C-alpha positions in Angstrom: 64.9 159.2 49.2 66.9 162.1 49.8 65.9 165.1 51.9 64.2 167.9 50.3 67.2 170.3 51.3 69.7 167.7 49.8 69.1 169.3 46.0 70.5 167.8 43.1 73.3 165.1 43.5 76.9 166.4 43.6 79.7 165.8 41.5 82.2 166.8 44.0 82.5 167.3 48.0 84.9 168.3 50.4 83.9 165.0 52.7 81.7 161.8 52.0 80.4 160.0 54.8 79.3 156.5 53.9 76.7 155.2 56.2 73.6 157.1 57.8 73.6 155.3 60.9 74.0 157.2 64.4 77.9 157.1 63.7 77.6 158.8 60.1 75.2 161.3 61.3 77.3 162.0 64.3 80.5 162.8 62.1 78.4 164.7 59.7 77.1 167.0 62.3 80.1 167.5 64.2 81.9 168.2 60.8 79.6 171.0 60.4 80.0 172.2 63.8 83.9 172.6 62.7 83.0 174.8 59.8 83.0 172.0 57.2 79.8 172.7 55.0 80.5 170.7 52.2 79.7 167.2 53.6 77.8 164.5 51.9 76.3 161.6 53.7 75.6 158.6 51.5 73.0 155.9 53.0 72.5 152.6 50.9 68.9 152.4 52.5 67.4 154.8 55.0 68.8 156.5 57.9 69.3 154.1 60.9 68.1 151.2 58.9 71.3 148.8 59.3 72.2 148.3 63.0 71.2 151.5 64.8 67.3 151.1 64.4 67.5 147.8 66.7 69.9 148.8 69.3 69.0 148.9 72.8 70.0 152.5 73.5 71.8 152.3 76.7 74.4 154.9 77.5 77.0 153.9 80.5 79.7 156.4 80.7 82.3 154.7 82.6 84.9 152.8 80.7 88.3 151.1 81.6 90.4 153.8 79.8 89.9 157.5 81.0 90.1 158.6 77.1 87.2 156.3 76.5 85.1 157.5 79.3 85.9 161.1 77.9 84.1 159.9 74.5 81.1 159.0 76.2 80.6 162.0 78.5 80.9 163.7 75.3 78.0 162.0 73.9 76.0 162.5 77.1 76.8 166.3 77.1 75.5 166.2 73.5 72.4 164.2 73.8 71.0 166.2 76.6 71.0 169.4 74.7 70.4 168.1 70.9 66.7 168.2 71.1 66.5 171.7 72.1 69.1 172.5 69.3 67.2 170.7 66.3 63.5 170.4 67.5 63.6 166.6 67.3 63.0 164.3 70.4 66.0 161.9 70.9 64.3 159.8 73.7 67.4 160.9 75.9 66.7 160.2 79.7 69.4 160.6 82.2 67.8 157.8 84.4 71.0 156.5 85.8 72.1 152.9 85.9 72.6 150.0 88.6 75.0 147.1 88.5 74.4 144.4 90.8 76.6 141.7 92.0 75.8 138.2 92.5 79.2 136.9 93.8 81.9 138.3 95.9 84.3 138.2 92.9 82.0 140.8 91.2 81.4 142.7 94.1 85.3 143.1 94.4 85.3 144.3 91.0 82.4 146.8 91.4 84.3 148.3 94.4 87.4 148.5 92.0 85.1 150.4 89.6 84.5 152.7 92.5 87.6 153.9 92.9 88.3 153.7 89.1 85.2 156.0 88.8 86.2 158.5 91.2 89.8 158.7 89.5 88.0 159.8 86.3 85.8 162.2 88.1 82.6 160.1 87.4 80.0 160.1 90.2 79.2 156.6 91.5 77.8 155.2 94.8 78.0 151.9 96.4 74.6 150.5 97.3 73.6 147.6 99.5 71.2 144.7 97.9 68.4 146.5 99.8 69.1 150.0 98.4 69.6 148.5 95.1 66.0 146.9 95.3 64.6 150.3 96.5 66.2 152.1 93.4 64.9 149.0 91.2 61.7 147.7 92.8 60.9 145.1 90.3 64.0 142.9 90.9 64.7 140.0 93.3 67.8 141.0 95.7 67.8 138.1 98.2 70.7 136.5 95.9 72.8 139.9 95.7 75.7 141.0 97.7 75.3 144.7 96.4 75.6 147.2 93.6 76.8 150.4 92.1 74.5 153.3 91.2 75.9 155.9 88.3 73.2 158.6 88.4 74.8 160.2 85.0 73.9 157.3 82.9 71.0 157.1 80.9 69.3 156.0 77.7 68.0 157.2 74.3 65.9 156.2 71.4 68.5 155.2 68.8 66.3 156.0 65.5 65.0 159.5 66.7 68.6 160.4 68.2 69.8 159.9 64.8 67.3 161.5 63.0 67.9 164.6 65.4 71.9 164.4 64.5 70.7 164.4 60.9 68.7 167.3 61.3 71.6 169.1 63.0 73.9 168.2 60.3 71.5 169.6 57.7 71.2 172.8 59.6 75.0 172.9 59.4 75.1 172.5 55.6 75.6 168.9 55.1 73.5 167.0 52.4 72.3 163.5 53.1 71.1 161.2 50.1 69.3 157.8 51.2 68.8 155.1 48.8 72.2 155.8 47.5 74.8 152.9 47.2 78.3 153.3 47.0 79.6 150.8 44.3 83.4 151.8 43.6 86.1 154.0 44.8 88.8 155.9 42.9 92.3 155.8 44.6 95.5 156.9 43.0 99.0 157.5 44.3 97.6 156.2 47.9 95.1 158.6 48.0 91.2 158.6 47.8 90.2 160.8 44.9 86.3 159.8 44.7 83.7 157.3 45.0 81.4 155.8 42.6 77.6 155.4 43.3 74.2 154.3 41.9 73.2 157.8 41.2 76.7 159.0 39.8 80.4 159.9 40.7 81.6 162.2 43.6 85.0 163.8 43.5 86.5 164.1 47.0 89.7 163.7 49.1 88.4 162.8 52.3 86.0 159.7 52.5 84.6 158.2 56.2 83.7 154.7 56.2 80.8 154.5 59.1 78.8 151.6 57.2 78.6 149.3 60.2 78.7 145.6 59.5 79.3 146.6 56.0 82.4 148.1 56.7 84.6 145.2 56.3 83.2 144.4 52.9 83.8 148.2 51.9 87.1 148.2 53.3 88.1 145.1 51.0 86.8 147.2 48.0 89.5 149.9 48.9 92.3 147.7 49.6 92.2 148.3 53.5 91.7 146.0 56.4 88.8 146.8 58.7 88.6 143.8 61.3 85.0 143.3 62.4 82.7 140.5 62.2 78.8 140.5 62.7 77.2 138.6 65.5 73.7 137.8 66.7 72.4 139.9 69.5 69.2 139.1 71.3 66.6 141.0 73.4 62.9 141.1 74.2 60.3 143.6 74.7 57.5 143.2 77.1 54.1 144.5 77.8 53.3 146.8 80.8 54.6 145.5 84.0 53.7 146.9 87.4 56.1 148.7 89.1 58.0 149.6 86.0 58.0 153.6 85.5 59.7 155.9 82.8 62.3 157.1 85.4 63.3 153.6 86.1 67.2 153.2 86.1 68.9 150.9 83.5 70.0 147.8 85.4 72.8 145.5 84.4 73.0 142.0 86.2 76.7 141.1 84.4 77.0 137.9 86.4 73.6 136.8 84.7 74.8 138.3 81.3 71.7 140.3 81.1 70.7 144.1 81.1 67.1 145.8 81.3 65.6 149.0 80.7 62.3 150.7 80.7 60.1 150.9 77.4 56.4 152.1 77.5 55.8 150.7 80.6 57.7 147.6 80.1 61.1 146.0 79.8 63.6 145.4 77.4 65.9 142.4 78.4 68.9 141.7 76.4 72.3 140.3 77.3 75.8 139.2 76.3 75.9 135.3 76.3 79.4 133.7 77.2 79.5 132.0 73.7 78.4 134.3 71.0 77.0 133.3 67.7 78.9 134.8 64.6 76.8 135.8 61.5 77.3 136.9 58.2 80.5 135.1 57.2 79.8 135.3 53.6 79.3 139.0 53.9 76.3 141.3 54.6 73.6 141.4 52.1 73.2 145.2 50.8 69.7 145.0 51.1 69.6 144.2 54.7 67.5 147.3 55.6 65.4 147.4 59.0 65.6 143.4 59.1 66.2 140.8 61.6 67.3 137.4 61.8 65.1 134.6 63.0 64.9 133.8 66.7 67.3 131.3 68.0 65.6 130.0 71.3 68.3 127.9 72.4 71.0 130.7 72.0 68.7 132.9 74.0 67.9 130.4 76.8 70.8 131.2 79.0 69.8 134.7 79.0 66.2 134.0 79.6 67.1 131.8 82.4 69.2 134.2 84.3 66.7 137.0 83.8 63.9 135.2 85.3 66.2 134.8 88.4 66.4 138.6 88.8 63.0 139.6 87.4 60.4 136.9 88.4 57.8 139.1 86.6 59.0 138.0 83.4 57.4 134.8 83.9 54.2 136.1 83.4 54.6 139.1 81.5 53.4 139.1 77.9 56.2 139.4 75.3 55.6 142.3 72.7 58.5 141.4 70.7 61.5 139.5 70.3 64.7 140.8 68.4 67.6 139.4 67.0 69.7 141.8 65.3 73.1 141.5 64.1 75.7 143.8 65.3 79.6 144.1 64.3 82.2 143.2 66.7 86.2 143.7 66.7 88.7 141.5 68.1 89.1 143.3 71.2 85.7 144.7 71.9 86.8 148.4 71.3 85.6 150.2 68.3 87.6 151.3 65.2 88.5 155.0 64.7 90.8 156.9 62.4 92.6 157.5 59.3 93.4 154.0 57.4 97.2 153.3 57.2 96.9 151.9 53.6 95.0 154.8 52.0 95.2 158.7 52.8 92.2 160.5 53.1 90.1 157.3 54.0 88.9 157.3 57.6 86.8 154.5 59.4 84.3 154.9 62.5 82.8 151.4 62.7 82.7 148.2 64.9 80.9 149.7 67.8 80.3 146.3 69.8 76.6 147.0 71.0 77.8 150.4 72.5 77.2 152.6 69.5 74.7 154.8 71.0 76.8 155.5 74.1 79.8 156.2 72.1 78.7 157.9 68.8 78.2 161.4 70.1 81.9 161.7 71.3 83.4 159.3 68.7 81.9 161.4 65.9 83.3 164.6 67.3 87.0 163.0 67.6 86.7 161.7 64.5 85.6 165.0 62.7 88.4 166.9 64.8 90.9 164.4 63.4 89.7 164.7 59.8 89.9 168.5 60.3 93.3 168.8 61.8 95.0 166.0 59.8 95.7 163.8 63.2 93.9 162.9 66.3 93.7 165.8 68.7 93.5 163.5 72.1 94.4 160.3 73.0 92.5 157.7 71.0 94.9 154.7 71.0 92.3 152.4 72.6 90.2 152.7 69.5 92.7 153.4 66.9 92.1 151.3 63.8 96.0 151.1 63.7 96.4 149.0 66.6 95.6 146.2 64.3 97.4 144.8 61.4 96.1 143.3 58.1 96.3 140.0 59.3 93.6 140.7 62.0 90.7 141.1 59.2 91.1 137.4 58.1 87.5 136.2 58.2 87.9 133.0 59.6 90.1 134.2 62.5 87.5 136.9 63.3 84.6 134.5 63.1 86.7 132.4 65.8 87.7 135.5 67.7 84.0 137.0 68.0 82.4 134.2 69.6 84.4 135.5 72.5 84.7 139.2 72.1 80.8 139.7 72.4 80.8 138.0 75.8 83.4 140.5 77.2 80.8 143.1 77.7 79.8 141.2 80.9 82.6 138.6 81.5 84.5 139.3 84.7 87.5 141.8 83.6 90.0 140.1 85.5 93.5 141.6 85.8 95.7 140.6 82.9 93.0 138.4 81.1 93.9 136.7 78.2 91.7 136.2 75.2 91.4 132.4 74.3 90.0 132.2 71.0 91.9 132.2 67.7 95.1 131.1 69.4 97.8 130.2 68.8 98.3 132.6 65.9 101.8 134.2 65.8 104.6 132.4 67.2 108.3 133.0 67.6 111.0 130.6 66.6 111.5 129.8 70.2 108.1 128.7 70.5 108.2 125.0 71.1 111.3 125.2 72.9 109.4 127.6 75.5 106.4 125.2 75.8 108.7 122.5 76.8 110.2 124.7 79.6 106.8 125.7 81.0 105.9 128.7 79.5 102.6 129.8 80.2 101.6 132.3 77.2 99.8 135.3 76.8 99.0 137.2 73.4 99.9 140.6 72.2 99.6 141.6 68.7 99.0 137.9 67.8 102.2 137.0 69.2 102.2 134.1 71.5 104.6 135.6 74.5 105.6 133.7 77.7 104.2 135.5 80.7 105.9 133.3 83.2 107.3 129.9 83.4 105.4 127.3 85.3 107.0 125.8 88.0 104.6 123.2 88.8 100.9 121.9 88.9 99.8 124.7 90.7 100.7 127.4 88.3 100.6 125.5 84.9 97.3 127.6 84.0 96.5 131.4 85.0 93.9 131.2 88.0 92.4 134.6 87.7 91.5 136.7 90.5 92.0 140.1 92.0 94.5 139.0 94.8 97.9 137.3 95.0 98.1 135.3 91.8 99.2 131.9 91.5 102.1 132.6 89.3 103.4 135.1 91.6 106.3 133.0 93.1 107.3 131.9 89.7 107.4 135.5 88.4 109.4 136.6 91.6 112.2 133.7 90.9 112.5 134.9 87.4 113.2 138.6 88.7 115.4 137.5 91.2 117.4 135.8 88.2 117.6 138.8 86.7 118.9 141.0 89.5 121.3 138.5 90.8 122.4 136.1 87.9 120.7 136.3 84.3 117.6 135.8 83.0 116.6 135.2 79.2 113.2 136.7 77.7 111.7 136.3 74.3 111.2 139.9 72.8 110.7 138.6 69.2 107.2 140.5 69.2 109.2 143.8 69.2 108.1 145.8 66.2 111.0 146.3 64.1 111.4 148.7 60.9 114.3 149.4 58.6 114.6 152.9 57.3 117.3 153.7 54.8 118.2 156.1 52.1 120.1 159.4 51.6 117.6 161.1 53.6 117.1 158.7 56.4 119.1 160.8 59.0 117.5 164.2 58.4 113.9 162.6 58.3 114.4 160.8 61.6 116.0 164.0 63.0 112.6 165.7 62.3 110.6 163.0 63.6 112.6 162.0 66.7 113.0 164.4 69.8 116.3 163.1 70.5 119.5 163.3 68.4 119.9 160.2 66.0 122.7 161.6 64.0 124.9 159.0 65.9 127.6 156.8 64.8 127.2 153.6 63.0 127.0 150.7 65.8 125.4 153.2 68.1 121.6 153.3 69.5 119.4 156.1 71.2 116.3 155.6 72.9 114.0 158.6 71.9 110.5 159.6 71.3 108.5 160.8 68.4 106.1 163.8 69.6 102.8 165.4 67.8 102.8 169.1 67.3 101.2 169.5 71.0 104.4 168.0 72.3 102.6 164.6 73.4 104.6 161.3 72.7 103.3 159.5 69.7 105.6 156.7 70.2 108.7 155.8 72.2 111.4 154.1 70.0 115.2 152.8 69.9 116.9 154.0 67.0 120.0 152.0 65.9 122.4 153.1 63.2 123.4 150.1 60.8 125.3 152.1 58.1 125.5 155.5 57.1 122.2 155.6 55.5 120.4 152.8 57.3 118.8 152.6 60.7 116.9 150.0 62.7 113.8 151.7 64.6 112.5 149.1 67.3 109.1 149.9 69.4 106.7 148.0 71.1 104.9 145.0 70.0 101.7 146.6 69.3 102.7 150.0 67.7 104.2 148.6 64.6 101.5 149.6 62.1 100.8 152.9 63.9 104.5 153.6 64.1 105.3 152.8 60.4 101.9 155.2 59.5 103.3 157.9 61.7 106.9 157.8 60.0 105.4 157.3 56.4 103.0 160.2 56.9 105.5 162.6 58.4 108.4 161.8 56.5 106.9 162.8 53.1 106.6 161.4 50.1 109.5 163.1 48.5 111.8 161.9 51.2 114.4 159.7 49.7 114.2 156.8 52.3 112.0 153.5 52.3 110.6 152.0 55.4 110.4 148.3 55.6 108.7 146.3 58.3 111.5 143.6 59.2 109.5 142.3 62.5 109.1 138.5 61.2 112.6 138.5 59.8 114.5 138.9 63.2 113.8 136.9 66.5 114.9 139.0 69.5 116.2 137.7 72.7 117.0 139.8 75.7 119.8 139.0 78.1 119.7 140.4 81.4 121.3 140.5 84.5 124.9 140.9 86.2 126.3 137.7 84.6 124.9 138.3 81.1 128.5 139.6 80.2 129.9 136.6 81.1 127.4 134.3 79.5 127.8 136.0 76.0 131.5 136.3 76.2 131.4 132.5 76.1 130.0 132.6 72.4 132.2 135.3 70.9 135.6 136.5 70.7 134.5 140.4 70.4 135.5 142.5 73.6 132.4 143.2 75.7 134.1 145.3 78.4 132.7 149.1 78.8 135.4 150.5 76.5 134.8 148.3 73.6 131.2 147.7 74.0 129.7 150.5 75.9 125.9 151.3 76.8 123.8 151.9 73.6 126.2 149.9 71.4 124.4 148.2 68.5 126.9 146.0 66.4 126.8 142.7 64.5 128.9 140.2 66.3 129.4 136.4 66.3 127.3 134.7 68.6 128.2 130.8 68.7 128.0 130.0 64.7 125.5 132.4 64.1 125.9 136.3 63.6 123.5 138.6 65.5 122.8 142.4 65.9 123.8 142.8 69.5 122.4 145.9 71.4 123.6 146.7 74.7 120.6 147.6 76.1 117.9 146.0 78.8 114.3 147.2 79.6 115.1 145.2 82.9 117.3 147.8 84.0 120.1 145.6 84.3 123.3 145.3 82.3 122.0 143.4 79.6 121.8 142.8 75.8 119.0 142.5 72.9 120.2 140.1 70.3 118.4 140.3 67.0 118.9 137.2 64.9 117.8 136.4 61.6 114.6 133.9 62.1 116.3 130.7 60.6 119.4 131.2 63.0 117.3 132.0 66.0 117.3 128.6 67.8 120.9 128.0 67.6 121.6 131.4 69.0 119.1 130.5 71.9 120.0 127.0 72.5 123.9 128.4 72.8 122.9 130.9 75.2 121.3 128.4 77.5 124.2 125.9 77.1 126.6 128.9 78.1 124.5 130.1 80.9 123.8 126.7 82.5 126.5 127.1 85.4 125.7 130.9 85.9 122.0 130.8 87.1 120.6 131.5 83.7 116.7 131.1 83.7 113.8 131.7 81.2 111.6 134.7 82.4 108.4 136.0 81.0 106.7 139.4 80.4 105.3 139.5 83.8 108.7 139.6 85.3 110.0 142.1 82.6 107.2 144.2 83.6 107.8 144.0 87.3 111.5 144.6 86.6 110.7 147.9 84.5 108.3 149.3 87.0 110.7 149.3 90.0 113.3 151.0 87.9 110.7 153.5 86.9 110.9 152.8 83.3 107.9 154.1 81.4 105.5 152.1 79.0 104.2 153.5 76.0 100.2 153.6 76.0 100.3 153.2 79.9 102.3 155.6 81.5 103.0 157.7 78.3 100.5 158.6 75.4 99.7 161.4 73.0 98.3 163.6 75.7 101.5 163.2 77.8 104.5 165.4 77.0 108.2 164.5 77.9 108.3 166.9 80.7 105.4 165.6 82.4 106.5 162.2 82.2 110.0 162.8 83.6 111.5 161.8 80.2 113.5 164.8 79.6 116.5 162.4 78.6 114.9 161.3 75.4 114.9 165.0 74.2 117.5 167.2 72.8 116.3 170.8 72.0 119.9 171.7 71.1 120.4 169.3 68.7 120.8 171.5 65.8 117.8 170.4 63.9 114.1 171.3 64.2 111.7 168.6 65.0 107.8 167.9 65.2 106.8 169.0 68.7 109.8 171.3 69.7 107.9 174.7 69.5 105.3 172.9 72.1 108.1 171.6 74.4 110.0 174.9 74.5 107.1 176.9 75.4 106.2 174.2 78.1 110.1 174.5 79.4 108.8 177.6 81.0 105.6 176.3 82.5 105.4 174.3 85.7 103.8 170.9 85.1 100.4 170.4 87.2 101.0 166.6 87.0 103.9 164.3 87.3 104.5 160.8 87.0 105.8 159.4 90.5 106.8 155.8 91.6 105.0 154.3 94.7 106.0 151.4 96.9 103.9 149.5 99.2 103.7 146.3 101.2 103.9 142.9 99.9 100.4 141.5 98.4 97.8 140.0 100.6 93.9 139.5 99.7 94.2 142.4 97.1 97.0 143.3 94.6 97.3 146.4 92.6 96.9 146.1 88.9 96.7 149.5 87.6 93.8 151.8 87.2 93.3 152.1 90.8 92.5 155.5 92.5 95.6 157.2 94.4 94.9 159.4 97.5 96.8 162.1 99.4 95.5 163.0 102.6 92.3 161.2 101.8 91.7 163.2 98.7 91.7 162.2 95.1 95.1 163.1 93.4 95.9 160.7 90.5 95.4 157.3 89.2 97.8 154.2 89.0 99.2 153.4 85.7 101.2 150.2 86.2 101.8 147.9 89.4 103.6 144.8 90.2 105.0 142.8 92.8 108.8 143.5 92.9 110.9 140.8 94.5 113.9 143.0 94.7 111.9 145.7 96.9 110.0 142.9 98.7 106.6 144.9 98.1 104.4 146.1 95.5 105.6 149.0 93.2 103.6 151.0 91.0 103.5 154.1 88.9 101.0 156.7 88.9 99.9 160.2 87.8 99.6 162.9 90.5 98.0 166.1 89.8 98.0 169.4 92.0 97.3 172.9 91.7 101.3 173.8 92.4 104.7 172.5 91.4 105.1 169.1 92.6 108.4 168.1 93.8 109.6 165.6 96.4 109.2 167.8 99.4 105.5 168.2 98.3 105.2 164.3 98.3 106.9 163.8 101.4 104.7 166.2 103.2 101.5 164.1 102.4 100.2 160.6 103.3 99.5 158.5 100.1 97.6 155.5 99.7 96.0 153.5 97.1 92.1 152.5 96.8 92.3 148.8 96.5 88.5 147.8 96.1 87.6 150.2 99.0 90.7 149.3 101.2 93.3 151.8 101.4 97.1 150.7 101.1 99.3 153.3 102.2 102.2 153.6 100.1 105.2 156.0 99.7 105.7 158.3 96.9 108.9 159.3 95.0 109.7 161.2 91.9 112.7 158.8 91.5 112.5 155.0 91.3 112.9 152.9 94.4 115.4 150.6 92.9 118.8 152.3 91.9 119.0 152.5 88.1 122.7 151.8 88.3 123.5 149.2 91.0 120.0 147.5 91.0 120.0 148.2 94.7 117.0 149.3 97.0 116.9 153.0 97.9 116.3 152.5 101.5 115.5 156.2 102.3 112.0 156.2 101.0 111.4 153.0 102.7 111.8 155.0 106.0 109.2 157.5 105.2 106.4 154.8 104.3 103.4 156.2 106.1 101.4 153.8 108.3 98.0 155.3 107.6 96.7 156.9 104.8 
């Protein structure tokens, strides 16, 4: 039933929120805080009756990405003051949390977590097993190696918290209608125009789908893809246990797949088993309200077994309740946020992967800001719904993937960990050739991509770990081939769009910070910026004809880039955008002998005068024709060959034949990443993001303020030119890897004090050591003199690795030779 203040059912609204769980109520609350009064929340059952009511209510603030940690810290700040604002209890208690380690590998991971937390400004402490037992006295500690303590973590009562958010939303003017099901949508000219409900129609131009595990079904009604699938999630609640007090911290035992929290003097024990049990393949019933699923003792057995090892008192403690409640999970274990690329005005906040209580406060705020401003106001790429494509919503594919993603909560987060389920998925034309050559594959946007090429039985599979990997020698050999002879990369997963029409050039000039008024047969590397000057994408634009361009970007950015271009080019622009990713395979040929190899297959002159850097021209390659760009992400003389899919194998085989006596070698993406890191090349989503400007990232070369055309973000950049950046992206160089590797995400110290965070790192064969890129922050201008005056070190699982810092890359961009001077400056201690 409706709250008394809801009044009569409206016929129109500014915003309609579908779903009255914690996320929908948080969104409504934050919309009213932004001054949006005409907000309507529609709940088909009762508030919190879907997934929210049976959530465990844990709030752990630290995440792998700083942007996600920021959202959860927004949640904790909101929850801490909400009861005082609304007068309704939330059950919020900042009780802290302990995570324990049973194995050396987990302890190493926890030490890396400590450094990451320090880099993100989160308070954290390392505990011995004894100290952990003192903080959590009801657990067994003789089989533990240590723990970490986060005093800022907490817990909340999900139902109470939702009701408090709902009251706060009503206080701000929102109206909430329960027992009101949405039965249809009105979509015209690509925009949401209204919804039909069991109580009548509402005209509106902004709708948010916060319907939890019903969201994929509702998205299908709207013609949009929302990739999530339900899985069963188990926990039990005990009666009172001696030693369990209201202030007992949350405790996580990831090696045992289980977590614990206090509840009315007893314990809640749940977990994330290694192989999950999907549910709701045929859809979630509309009337699944305050309901649970039947117990599955066989599925729960592994959790119970591990829980008894940690808390022996469970063996005799009376069980008050057992809970098997379905929750929705996404293909990568991050939730879904943002405006759908298919329908304007239709937003999503769903798929919270058993972390909805922790994330809801910050996610609701971020989504409200996005809806109010028309674009995201911070870097939300890890949860942006546009990181997925329509094919990711295939229910059979999702069912297979969800068996694995639930376990990721507590599975060991190995560096470069590849998901194994629902693969292989997308394959380039070269796939079988690469299999025969020993490729060991990873996956990106569904594409099977070679990570490296095996050299023997020892590296035919990735052996995960934090130290020197088993594939490092193979990767180093591929790097050396690229620097001394030639290497061939399968780059077919690049996102590729054709943009053509009379307005193509002026539209791109407005979208891109660089000058794309280039000649036919030329290409340029540039960036698309947001109004804040942040980098929305880095792209290569090639002019194919007077009114036709090819736009190439990273493998995972295709849906997002297409949406950004379509949204900002405007409906009246006389140009069409076509995704041609699958139409063209791409081969990257890089190395000092690449010109000689390619010249054996074409009669076209390839000298610098005839084919200078940036050229993008169709030429004959063997029996086939390819669009050949003189570009290389490896930082070597090289080419990227875009070949129609049906001709691709012919070009691939011809290149191998032509390069057989010139040292040509297959190479994978691990090598390519190392090559670009030692050259200082940035990667979008790692070094650059919507929160980073070209000035801060050292990418002034992708911007042309004087190109004679205004572009999105120009005003912000012009203002920033007069401001000294307080953070800079720097190159780092350290020794060869030993027991520990640098992988990215580590804390960077200067004279022992935290100053930044590593974004990318790899062993670089050319330099003979670990090279990395990192952000450095200071309260003054950062120049090379400032860097040289300090001793830098990377915190690698508690051990300090001395490194040299430079504003310029350590591998000369022109001649691929080591810059020796910085090596002489390397400090012996931090």
